[in-house]
FIKOLZA-1660 file (N, C-alpha, C; in steps of 0.1 Angstrom, whole numbers, plus 5000, padded with zeros to 4 digits):
% residues 221
   i   px   py   pz ch aa at
   1 2637 0980 1343  A  M  N
   1 2647 0979 1356  A  M CA
   1 2661 0968 1345  A  M  C
   2 2673 0972 1343  A  V  N
   2 2675 0954 1337  A  V CA
   2 2678 0947 1354  A  V  C
   3 2679 0933 1347  A  D  N
   3 2682 0923 1358  A  D CA
   3 2697 0917 1352  A  D  C
   4 2703 0914 1364  A  L  N
   4 2720 0917 1363  A  L CA
   4 2721 0900 1366  A  L  C
   5 2711 0894 1376  A  I  N
   5 2711 0880 1379  A  I CA
   5 2713 0868 1366  A  I  C
   6 2714 0876 1356  A  S  N
   6 2720 0863 1342  A  S CA
   6 2734 0869 1345  A  S  C
   7 2741 0875 1351  A  M  N
   7 2753 0875 1351  A  M CA
   7 2764 0881 1370  A  M  C
   8 2779 0873 1357  A  N  N
   8 2786 0876 1370  A  N CA
   8 2794 0896 1367  A  N  C
   9 2798 0892 1378  A  A  N
   9 2813 0908 1380  A  A CA
   9 2826 0901 1376  A  A  C
  10 2834 0900 1367  A  Y  N
  10 2851 0904 1373  A  Y CA
  10 2859 0916 1378  A  Y  C
  11 2867 0915 1385  A  I  N
  11 2871 0928 1389  A  I CA
  11 2883 0927 1386  A  I  C
  12 2895 0928 1371  A  V  N
  12 2906 0927 1368  A  V CA
  12 2919 0934 1379  A  V  C
  13 2920 0928 1385  A  A  N
  13 2930 0937 1395  A  A CA
  13 2947 0932 1389  A  A  C
  14 2953 0919 1381  A  G  N
  14 2963 0920 1381  A  G CA
  14 2974 0928 1376  A  G  C
  15 2981 0928 1370  A  G  N
  15 2995 0934 1362  A  G CA
  15 3005 0936 1371  A  G  C
  16 3011 0946 1366  A  S  N
  16 3027 0956 1369  A  S CA
  16 3025 0971 1373  A  S  C
  17 3014 0976 1365  A  S  N
  17 3014 0986 1369  A  S CA
  17 3026 0997 1366  A  S  C
  18 3029 0993 1355  A  K  N
  18 3042 1001 1349  A  K CA
  18 3042 1013 1346  A  K  C
  19 3029 1022 1345  A  R  N
  19 3029 1032 1343  A  R CA
  19 3028 1042 1358  A  R  C
  20 3025 1030 1367  A  M  N
  20 3017 1039 1375  A  M CA
  20 3030 1039 1389  A  M  C
  21 3039 1028 1383  A  R  N
  21 3051 1020 1395  A  R CA
  21 3049 1020 1407  A  R  C
  22 3038 1014 1414  A  R  N
  22 3029 1013 1420  A  R CA
  22 3017 1003 1422  A  R  C
  23 3013 1000 1433  A  D  N
  23 3001 0990 1432  A  D CA
  23 2986 1000 1427  A  D  C
  24 2981 0999 1418  A  K  N
  24 2971 1008 1419  A  K CA
  24 2957 1004 1426  A  K  C
  25 2957 0991 1429  A  A  N
  25 2943 0988 1434  A  A CA
  25 2946 1000 1446  A  A  C
  26 2954 1000 1458  A  L  N
  26 2959 1000 1469  A  L CA
  26 2962 1015 1469  A  L  C
  27 2955 1024 1457  A  L  N
  27 2952 1040 1457  A  L CA
  27 2939 1045 1467  A  L  C
  28 2943 1057 1471  A  K  N
  28 2931 1058 1473  A  K CA
  28 2922 1071 1469  A  K  C
  29 2912 1073 1474  A  L  N
  29 2901 1083 1468  A  L CA
  29 2891 1081 1486  A  L  C
  30 2896 1099 1486  A  D  N
  30 2887 1100 1499  A  D CA
  30 2888 1090 1512  A  D  C
  31 2901 1086 1509  A  G  N
  31 2904 1075 1522  A  G CA
  31 2899 1058 1519  A  G  C
  32 2894 1056 1508  A  V  N
  32 2885 1041 1503  A  V CA
  32 2899 1039 1488  A  V  C
  33 2904 1030 1493  A  S  N
  33 2912 1019 1477  A  S CA
  33 2906 1017 1468  A  S  C
  34 2910 1017 1456  A  F  N
  34 2903 1019 1443  A  F CA
  34 2893 1004 1440  A  F  C
  35 2904 0998 1451  A  I  N
  35 2901 0985 1447  A  I CA
  35 2885 0980 1460  A  I  C
  36 2884 0988 1468  A  D  N
  36 2873 0989 1472  A  D CA
  36 2861 1001 1469  A  D  C
  37 2864 1005 1461  A  I  N
  37 2851 1015 1452  A  I CA
  37 2851 1004 1443  A  I  C
  38 2857 0998 1436  A  T  N
  38 2853 0988 1428  A  T CA
  38 2848 0976 1430  A  T  C
  39 2847 0973 1441  A  V  N
  39 2843 0963 1449  A  V CA
  39 2830 0964 1453  A  V  C
  40 2826 0979 1458  A  S  N
  40 2813 0986 1464  A  S CA
  40 2803 0988 1454  A  S  C
  41 2809 0991 1445  A  C  N
  41 2799 0997 1433  A  C CA
  41 2795 0979 1420  A  C  C
  42 2803 0967 1423  A  A  N
  42 2796 0957 1417  A  A CA
  42 2790 0952 1428  A  A  C
  43 2794 0948 1437  A  S  N
  43 2784 0940 1443  A  S CA
  43 2772 0950 1450  A  S  C
  44 2766 0962 1440  A  K  N
  44 2753 0965 1448  A  K CA
  44 2746 0962 1434  A  K  C
  45 2750 0956 1418  A  L  N
  45 2747 0953 1411  A  L CA
  45 2745 0938 1410  A  L  C
  46 2759 0928 1411  A  F  N
  46 2760 0921 1407  A  F CA
  46 2758 0907 1419  A  F  C
  47 2748 0896 1417  A  D  N
  47 2749 0884 1432  A  D CA
  47 2762 0879 1437  A  D  C
  48 2772 0882 1422  A  K  N
  48 2784 0872 1427  A  K CA
  48 2798 0885 1418  A  K  C
  49 2805 0885 1426  A  V  N
  49 2816 0892 1423  A  V CA
  49 2830 0891 1427  A  V  C
  50 2837 0885 1411  A  Y  N
  50 2848 0880 1416  A  Y CA
  50 2867 0888 1413  A  Y  C
  51 2873 0884 1418  A  I  N
  51 2887 0896 1415  A  I CA
  51 2893 0879 1410  A  I  C
  52 2902 0893 1401  A  V  N
  52 2912 0880 1391  A  V CA
  52 2926 0891 1386  A  V  C
  53 2935 0883 1395  A  G  N
  53 2951 0889 1388  A  G CA
  53 2957 0888 1404  A  G  C
  54 2947 0888 1416  A  R  N
  54 2955 0890 1431  A  R CA
  54 2941 0885 1439  A  R  C
  55 2947 0881 1452  A  Q  N
  55 2939 0874 1462  A  Q CA
  55 2934 0891 1469  A  Q  C
  56 2924 0887 1474  A  H  N
  56 2917 0897 1482  A  H CA
  56 2906 0897 1491  A  H  C
  57 2904 0901 1504  A  E  N
  57 2899 0894 1513  A  E CA
  57 2886 0901 1514  A  E  C
  58 2875 0902 1514  A  D  N
  58 2865 0911 1512  A  D CA
  58 2849 0899 1513  A  D  C
  59 2842 0902 1526  A  P  N
  59 2827 0894 1522  A  P CA
  59 2822 0892 1516  A  P  C
  60 2821 0905 1502  A  R  N
  60 2814 0906 1494  A  R CA
  60 2822 0898 1482  A  R  C
  61 2833 0897 1484  A  I  N
  61 2839 0888 1471  A  I CA
  61 2831 0877 1469  A  I  C
  62 2830 0867 1461  A  S  N
  62 2825 0856 1463  A  S CA
  62 2840 0846 1459  A  S  C
  63 2846 0845 1451  A  A  N
  63 2865 0844 1454  A  A CA
  63 2871 0849 1445  A  A  C
  64 2882 0848 1443  A  S  N
  64 2899 0855 1440  A  S CA
  64 2903 0843 1432  A  S  C
  65 2912 0846 1420  A  Y  N
  65 2917 0840 1413  A  Y CA
  65 2931 0847 1410  A  Y  C
  66 2939 0837 1407  A  E  N
  66 2953 0844 1400  A  E CA
  66 2949 0839 1388  A  E  C
  67 2957 0847 1374  A  D  N
  67 2961 0845 1368  A  D CA
  67 2964 0831 1360  A  D  C
  68 2956 0826 1354  A  D  N
  68 2959 0810 1349  A  D CA
  68 2972 0809 1336  A  D  C
  69 2975 0823 1332  A  I  N
  69 2986 0829 1324  A  I CA
  69 2994 0840 1330  A  I  C
  70 3006 0842 1333  A  Q  N
  70 3012 0851 1339  A  Q CA
  70 3017 0863 1324  A  Q  C
  71 3016 0873 1331  A  D  N
  71 3024 0885 1326  A  D CA
  71 3020 0888 1305  A  D  C
  72 3004 0886 1304  A  I  N
  72 2998 0886 1290  A  I CA
  72 2988 0901 1290  A  I  C
  73 2988 0902 1301  A  G  N
  73 2981 0916 1304  A  G CA
  73 2968 0913 1308  A  G  C
  74 2954 0923 1305  A  P  N
  74 2942 0921 1307  A  P CA
  74 2940 0913 1306  A  P  C
  75 2937 0900 1287  A  I  N
  75 2931 0898 1284  A  I CA
  75 2934 0882 1291  A  I  C
  76 2942 0880 1297  A  G  N
  76 2945 0869 1310  A  G CA
  76 2942 0865 1319  A  G  C
  77 2933 0885 1326  A  G  N
  77 2922 0880 1335  A  G CA
  77 2909 0874 1327  A  G  C
  78 2908 0877 1313  A  I  N
  78 2893 0877 1309  A  I CA
  78 2893 0865 1307  A  I  C
  79 2906 0860 1304  A  Y  N
  79 2907 0846 1301  A  Y CA
  79 2905 0837 1312  A  Y  C
  80 2909 0838 1322  A  T  N
  80 2908 0832 1332  A  T CA
  80 2893 0833 1342  A  T  C
  81 2890 0845 1336  A  A  N
  81 2873 0847 1343  A  A CA
  81 2860 0833 1336  A  A  C
  82 2868 0838 1324  A  L  N
  82 2857 0831 1313  A  L CA
  82 2857 0816 1312  A  L  C
  83 2873 0811 1321  A  R  N
  83 2872 0798 1325  A  R CA
  83 2865 0790 1331  A  R  C
  84 2861 0804 1342  A  R  N
  84 2855 0795 1356  A  R CA
  84 2840 0801 1351  A  R  C
  85 2833 0813 1348  A  T  N
  85 2821 0814 1349  A  T CA
  85 2812 0805 1344  A  T  C
  86 2801 0808 1353  A  D  N
  86 2787 0797 1353  A  D CA
  86 2776 0802 1347  A  D  C
  87 2784 0816 1337  A  K  N
  87 2772 0830 1332  A  K CA
  87 2774 0828 1318  A  K  C
  88 2766 0830 1303  A  E  N
  88 2769 0831 1294  A  E CA
  88 2776 0850 1293  A  E  C
  89 2769 0864 1300  A  F  N
  89 2778 0871 1304  A  F CA
  89 2778 0876 1311  A  F  C
  90 2793 0886 1314  A  N  N
  90 2795 0885 1322  A  N CA
  90 2803 0902 1320  A  N  C
  91 2803 0909 1330  A  F  N
  91 2810 0922 1337  A  F CA
  91 2825 0921 1338  A  F  C
  92 2833 0928 1331  A  F  N
  92 2845 0929 1338  A  F CA
  92 2852 0949 1337  A  F  C
  93 2854 0949 1352  A  I  N
  93 2859 0959 1353  A  I CA
  93 2869 0955 1353  A  I  C
  94 2881 0970 1350  A  G  N
  94 2893 0969 1355  A  G CA
  94 2892 0980 1369  A  G  C
  95 2905 0983 1381  A  I  N
  95 2902 0989 1391  A  I CA
  95 2910 1004 1394  A  I  C
  96 2908 1008 1380  A  D  N
  96 2914 1018 1378  A  D CA
  96 2905 1032 1374  A  D  C
  97 2889 1028 1378  A  Y  N
  97 2880 1035 1370  A  Y CA
  97 2870 1040 1389  A  Y  C
  98 2876 1052 1392  A  P  N
  98 2868 1056 1409  A  P CA
  98 2858 1062 1410  A  P  C
  99 2853 1063 1395  A  F  N
  99 2843 1076 1398  A  F CA
  99 2834 1063 1389  A  F  C
 100 2836 1047 1393  A  I  N
 100 2822 1039 1382  A  I CA
 100 2810 1039 1390  A  I  C
 101 2802 1044 1380  A  N  N
 101 2788 1046 1389  A  N CA
 101 2780 1031 1379  A  N  C
 102 2767 1027 1390  A  P  N
 102 2763 1017 1386  A  P CA
 102 2754 1018 1374  A  P  C
 103 2748 1033 1373  A  E  N
 103 2738 1034 1368  A  E CA
 103 2746 1033 1349  A  E  C
 104 2755 1035 1346  A  I  N
 104 2761 1031 1337  A  I CA
 104 2767 1018 1328  A  I  C
 105 2767 1013 1343  A  I  N
 105 2769 0995 1342  A  I CA
 105 2753 0987 1334  A  I  C
 106 2743 0994 1343  A  L  N
 106 2728 0987 1336  A  L CA
 106 2726 0997 1326  A  L  C
 107 2733 1004 1322  A  L  N
 107 2728 1013 1306  A  L CA
 107 2731 1004 1295  A  L  C
 108 2749 0997 1301  A  L  N
 108 2753 0990 1289  A  L CA
 108 2747 0977 1287  A  L  C
 109 2748 0973 1300  A  A  N
 109 2740 0959 1295  A  A CA
 109 2726 0958 1295  A  A  C
 110 2720 0971 1296  A  G  N
 110 2705 0966 1285  A  G CA
 110 2707 0971 1268  A  G  C
 111 2719 0981 1263  A  Y  N
 111 2720 0976 1251  A  Y CA
 111 2723 0961 1247  A  Y  C
 112 2736 0958 1252  A  L  N
 112 2733 0943 1253  A  L CA
 112 2725 0931 1254  A  L  C
 113 2717 0934 1262  A  L  N
 113 2707 0920 1268  A  L CA
 113 2695 0924 1253  A  L  C
 114 2697 0934 1249  A  E  N
 114 2681 0940 1237  A  E CA
 114 2687 0925 1231  A  E  C
 115 2700 0922 1226  A  K  N
 115 2699 0916 1213  A  K CA
 115 2713 0902 1216  A  K  C
 116 2708 0897 1228  A  P  N
 116 2717 0885 1235  A  P CA
 116 2727 0877 1227  A  P  C
 117 2720 0870 1212  A  S  N
 117 2720 0861 1206  A  S CA
 117 2731 0869 1190  A  S  C
 118 2728 0880 1193  A  K  N
 118 2736 0888 1180  A  K CA
 118 2751 0892 1186  A  K  C
 119 2751 0898 1195  A  Y  N
 119 2766 0900 1203  A  Y CA
 119 2774 0893 1213  A  Y  C
 120 2786 0888 1213  A  Q  N
 120 2794 0884 1218  A  Q CA
 120 2801 0892 1231  A  Q  C
 121 2796 0906 1230  A  G  N
 121 2806 0914 1240  A  G CA
 121 2798 0927 1235  A  G  C
 122 2805 0935 1246  A  L  N
 122 2797 0951 1242  A  L CA
 122 2818 0961 1249  A  L  C
 123 2819 0966 1241  A  I  N
 123 2827 0977 1248  A  I CA
 123 2824 0994 1242  A  I  C
 124 2819 0998 1255  A  P  N
 124 2820 1012 1246  A  P CA
 124 2830 1021 1247  A  P  C
 125 2827 1030 1241  A  V  N
 125 2838 1034 1232  A  V CA
 125 2835 1050 1237  A  V  C
 126 2844 1060 1241  A  T  N
 126 2844 1078 1245  A  T CA
 126 2851 1082 1240  A  T  C
 127 2851 1103 1239  A  P  N
 127 2858 1102 1229  A  P CA
 127 2879 1099 1228  A  P  C
 128 2880 1095 1243  A  D  N
 128 2892 1094 1241  A  D CA
 128 2894 1076 1242  A  D  C
 129 2886 1069 1235  A  G  N
 129 2885 1059 1228  A  G CA
 129 2883 1047 1238  A  G  C
 130 2879 1034 1231  A  P  N
 130 2873 1021 1238  A  P CA
 130 2877 1019 1253  A  P  C
 131 2871 1015 1258  A  H  N
 131 2875 1007 1273  A  H CA
 131 2873 0994 1274  A  H  C
 132 2880 0986 1274  A  P  N
 132 2878 0971 1272  A  P CA
 132 2878 0966 1285  A  P  C
 133 2883 0975 1293  A  L  N
 133 2881 0969 1309  A  L CA
 133 2868 0972 1313  A  L  C
 134 2861 0979 1312  A  F  N
 134 2845 0988 1315  A  F CA
 134 2840 0974 1306  A  F  C
 135 2834 0965 1301  A  A  N
 135 2827 0962 1287  A  A CA
 135 2824 0945 1299  A  A  C
 136 2815 0941 1287  A  F  N
 136 2811 0930 1286  A  F CA
 136 2817 0916 1274  A  F  C
 137 2817 0909 1282  A  Y  N
 137 2823 0894 1275  A  Y CA
 137 2815 0879 1273  A  Y  C
 138 2808 0876 1263  A  S  N
 138 2802 0865 1268  A  S CA
 138 2812 0854 1266  A  S  C
 139 2815 0845 1276  A  K  N
 139 2815 0832 1278  A  K CA
 139 2820 0825 1267  A  K  C
 140 2813 0824 1255  A  S  N
 140 2816 0822 1237  A  S CA
 140 2829 0826 1234  A  S  C
 141 2833 0841 1242  A  C  N
 141 2844 0848 1236  A  C CA
 141 2856 0837 1238  A  C  C
 142 2858 0829 1243  A  L  N
 142 2870 0815 1252  A  L CA
 142 2880 0815 1243  A  L  C
 143 2869 0805 1233  A  A  N
 143 2877 0802 1223  A  A CA
 143 2885 0813 1210  A  A  C
 144 2879 0823 1210  A  S  N
 144 2885 0837 1200  A  S CA
 144 2898 0839 1211  A  S  C
 145 2900 0840 1225  A  I  N
 145 2910 0844 1236  A  I CA
 145 2919 0837 1230  A  I  C
 146 2917 0824 1231  A  E  N
 146 2928 0815 1229  A  E CA
 146 2933 0811 1214  A  E  C
 147 2928 0819 1209  A  K  N
 147 2935 0822 1193  A  K CA
 147 2945 0831 1195  A  K  C
 148 2937 0841 1204  A  C  N
 148 2944 0854 1206  A  C CA
 148 2956 0849 1211  A  C  C
 149 2961 0842 1222  A  I  N
 149 2970 0840 1232  A  I CA
 149 2981 0829 1221  A  I  C
 150 2972 0819 1217  A  A  N
 150 2983 0809 1203  A  A CA
 150 2988 0823 1195  A  A  C
 151 2981 0828 1194  A  Q  N
 151 2991 0839 1180  A  Q CA
 151 2998 0848 1186  A  Q  C
 152 3004 0847 1203  A  M  N
 152 3010 0862 1208  A  M CA
 152 3001 0872 1207  A  M  C
 153 2992 0877 1200  A  S  N
 153 2987 0885 1210  A  S CA
 153 2975 0884 1219  A  S  C
 154 2978 0899 1226  A  Y  N
 154 2975 0901 1239  A  Y CA
 154 2972 0912 1240  A  Y  C
 155 2965 0921 1231  A  Q  N
 155 2958 0929 1229  A  Q CA
 155 2941 0921 1231  A  Q  C
 156 2935 0930 1237  A  I  N
 156 2919 0928 1238  A  I CA
 156 2914 0935 1224  A  I  C
 157 2913 0942 1216  A  R  N
 157 2911 0941 1208  A  R CA
 157 2909 0930 1199  A  R  C
 158 2923 0920 1200  A  C  N
 158 2924 0909 1184  A  C CA
 158 2911 0903 1189  A  C  C
 159 2902 0900 1203  A  L  N
 159 2889 0895 1201  A  L CA
 159 2880 0895 1185  A  L  C
 160 2879 0912 1189  A  S  N
 160 2871 0918 1174  A  S CA
 160 2872 0907 1162  A  S  C
 161 2886 0902 1156  A  L  N
 161 2890 0897 1150  A  L CA
 161 2884 0877 1148  A  L  C
 162 2877 0873 1159  A  Y  N
 162 2869 0861 1161  A  Y CA
 162 2855 0864 1164  A  Y  C
 163 2851 0875 1174  A  S  N
 163 2837 0875 1181  A  S CA
 163 2834 0887 1178  A  S  C
 164 2825 0886 1180  A  N  N
 164 2812 0898 1173  A  N CA
 164 2808 0907 1185  A  N  C
 165 2817 0921 1183  A  I  N
 165 2815 0924 1192  A  I CA
 165 2809 0938 1190  A  I  C
 166 2801 0947 1202  A  L  N
 166 2796 0959 1199  A  L CA
 166 2803 0969 1203  A  L  C
 167 2810 0975 1195  A  Y  N
 167 2815 0989 1206  A  Y CA
 167 2805 1002 1199  A  Y  C
 168 2798 1006 1212  A  L  N
 168 2793 1017 1216  A  L CA
 168 2798 1028 1218  A  L  C
 169 2795 1038 1210  A  Y  N
 169 2800 1055 1210  A  Y CA
 169 2790 1057 1216  A  Y  C
 170 2795 1061 1231  A  L  N
 170 2786 1067 1238  A  L CA
 170 2780 1079 1239  A  L  C
 171 2790 1094 1229  A  Q  N
 171 2788 1103 1229  A  Q CA
 171 2773 1103 1216  A  Q  C
 172 2771 1095 1211  A  D  N
 172 2761 1094 1198  A  D CA
 172 2753 1088 1199  A  D  C
 173 2754 1079 1209  A  E  N
 173 2742 1070 1217  A  E CA
 173 2734 1078 1228  A  E  C
 174 2735 1083 1233  A  L  N
 174 2733 1090 1246  A  L CA
 174 2724 1104 1242  A  L  C
 175 2736 1110 1235  A  G  N
 175 2735 1120 1234  A  G CA
 175 2742 1128 1242  A  G  C
 176 2738 1142 1236  A  A  N
 176 2752 1147 1247  A  A CA
 176 2750 1154 1259  A  A  C
 177 2737 1154 1266  A  T  N
 177 2735 1160 1280  A  T CA
 177 2738 1145 1283  A  T  C
 178 2733 1133 1283  A  A  N
 178 2733 1121 1287  A  A CA
 178 2743 1117 1289  A  A  C
 179 2751 1118 1282  A  Y  N
 179 2770 1118 1281  A  Y CA
 179 2780 1124 1294  A  Y  C
 180 2774 1140 1290  A  T  N
 180 2780 1147 1300  A  T CA
 180 2779 1141 1313  A  T  C
 181 2767 1136 1317  A  R  N
 181 2764 1135 1330  A  R CA
 181 2771 1118 1336  A  R  C
 182 2773 1108 1323  A  L  N
 182 2778 1098 1329  A  L CA
 182 2790 1098 1325  A  L  C
 183 2798 1109 1316  A  K  N
 183 2812 1104 1307  A  K CA
 183 2820 1102 1324  A  K  C
 184 2821 1112 1336  A  K  N
 184 2828 1107 1346  A  K CA
 184 2832 1099 1350  A  K  C
 185 2823 1086 1350  A  S  N
 185 2827 1075 1354  A  S CA
 185 2834 1069 1341  A  S  C
 186 2843 1071 1334  A  F  N
 186 2851 1063 1326  A  F CA
 186 2865 1075 1326  A  F  C
 187 2869 1078 1335  A  I  N
 187 2878 1087 1343  A  I CA
 187 2886 1072 1349  A  I  C
 188 2900 1071 1340  A  N  N
 188 2906 1060 1337  A  N CA
 188 2919 1070 1345  A  N  C
 189 2925 1061 1358  A  I  N
 189 2938 1066 1362  A  I CA
 189 2948 1060 1358  A  I  C
 190 2956 1063 1348  A  N  N
 190 2967 1049 1343  A  N CA
 190 2982 1053 1348  A  N  C
 191 2991 1065 1360  A  S  N
 191 3001 1070 1360  A  S CA
 191 3004 1079 1373  A  S  C
 192 3013 1081 1376  A  N  N
 192 3013 1090 1383  A  N CA
 192 3008 1103 1388  A  N  C
 193 3010 1110 1370  A  R  N
 193 3005 1125 1366  A  R CA
 193 2990 1124 1369  A  R  C
 194 2980 1109 1368  A  D  N
 194 2972 1109 1368  A  D CA
 194 2964 1108 1380  A  D  C
 195 2973 1105 1386  A  Y  N
 195 2967 1102 1405  A  Y CA
 195 2970 1114 1405  A  Y  C
 196 2980 1121 1408  A  R  N
 196 2981 1134 1412  A  R CA
 196 2972 1144 1407  A  R  C
 197 2968 1147 1395  A  E  N
 197 2959 1155 1394  A  E CA
 197 2944 1152 1395  A  E  C
 198 2941 1136 1400  A  L  N
 198 2929 1134 1404  A  L CA
 198 2929 1143 1422  A  L  C
 199 2938 1134 1425  A  I  N
 199 2943 1143 1444  A  I CA
 199 2934 1162 1445  A  I  C
 200 2948 1166 1431  A  K  N
 200 2945 1181 1434  A  K CA
 200 2930 1186 1430  A  K  C
 201 2927 1176 1422  A  W  N
 201 2911 1180 1416  A  W CA
 201 2902 1181 1429  A  W  C
 202 2903 1168 1432  A  K  N
 202 2894 1163 1451  A  K CA
 202 2899 1176 1458  A  K  C
 203 2909 1178 1458  A  S  N
 203 2909 1194 1465  A  S CA
 203 2907 1203 1465  A  S  C
 204 2906 1210 1451  A  R  N
 204 2900 1218 1450  A  R CA
 204 2886 1223 1449  A  R  C
 205 2879 1209 1448  A  K  N
 205 2868 1206 1449  A  K CA
 205 2862 1210 1463  A  K  C
 206 2868 1204 1474  A  K  N
 206 2870 1204 1490  A  K CA
 206 2866 1219 1490  A  K  C
 207 2873 1229 1488  A  F  N
 207 2885 1241 1492  A  F CA
 207 2867 1248 1486  A  F  C
 208 2862 1248 1476  A  E  N
 208 2853 1253 1470  A  E CA
 208 2845 1252 1475  A  E  C
 209 2839 1236 1478  A  K  N
 209 2826 1233 1485  A  K CA
 209 2828 1243 1503  A  K  C
 210 2839 1241 1508  A  K  N
 210 2838 1247 1521  A  K CA
 210 2835 1267 1518  A  K  C
 211 2842 1269 1510  A  Y  N
 211 2840 1282 1505  A  Y CA
 211 2826 1289 1504  A  Y  C
 212 2820 1280 1495  A  H  N
 212 2808 1282 1493  A  H CA
 212 2797 1281 1503  A  H  C
 213 2795 1273 1512  A  K  N
 213 2787 1272 1526  A  K CA
 213 2797 1284 1532  A  K  C
 214 2808 1289 1534  A  T  N
 214 2810 1296 1541  A  T CA
 214 2807 1311 1538  A  T  C
 215 2813 1318 1526  A  H  N
 215 2813 1328 1519  A  H CA
 215 2808 1328 1512  A  H  C
 216 2796 1319 1508  A  N  N
 216 2782 1321 1494  A  N CA
 216 2792 1326 1481  A  N  C
 217 2795 1315 1482  A  F  N
 217 2808 1319 1473  A  F CA
 217 2797 1323 1459  A  F  C
 218 2789 1310 1454  A  Q  N
 218 2778 1311 1445  A  Q CA
 218 2774 1326 1439  A  Q  C
 219 2767 1338 1450  A  K  N
 219 2765 1347 1447  A  K CA
 219 2778 1357 1446  A  K  C
 220 2787 1355 1447  A  K  N
 220 2800 1357 1444  A  K CA
 220 2800 1357 1427  A  K  C
 221 2794 1353 1422  A  L  N
 221 2803 1349 1408  A  L CA
 221 2791 1359 1398  A  L  C
% end
């Protein structure tokens, strides 16, 4: 069992949600806001959970911080967190992963902690690309972020130029069966279209569950 007592969790909840055109943190799935889904998952694993980029009242949150540098995207949230953390490694998660699963966080942490002196961070990669806000970063990345900010290079991938980041290709590393079971955690809701599709999918699942229960749907297939 991976022990996460040596880490803090930071929920990156700032940003203007330009593609969504509304506050993603307050979107709901099954009546629960995205931000509360994220807080609930992180607080099951980490002793201390923080929010960066907004204020949020929740007894499970140790503190909330506004971004030290405004309007530079998620890298500003990571920068703000790493300036304050008292831990070497820290988990960072955006608020647009409504199916986040504690199991995958533990699995990723295990890969990183196997060789903590070799890597300064870990970013999982799925077939749709890297997930830099479902990742781990070391406090030692702070100097690299400062270089990126000084160059006005605000993409998180800039970190790789100055820090040794492990890009973990999950489908190759886990194998097809394990990856298929866990890949739902990486569903990322970035736009109104994504959210509409999510609600349609949930509605269909609820209907199928009800139909299966009352009409023995599976036997008809």
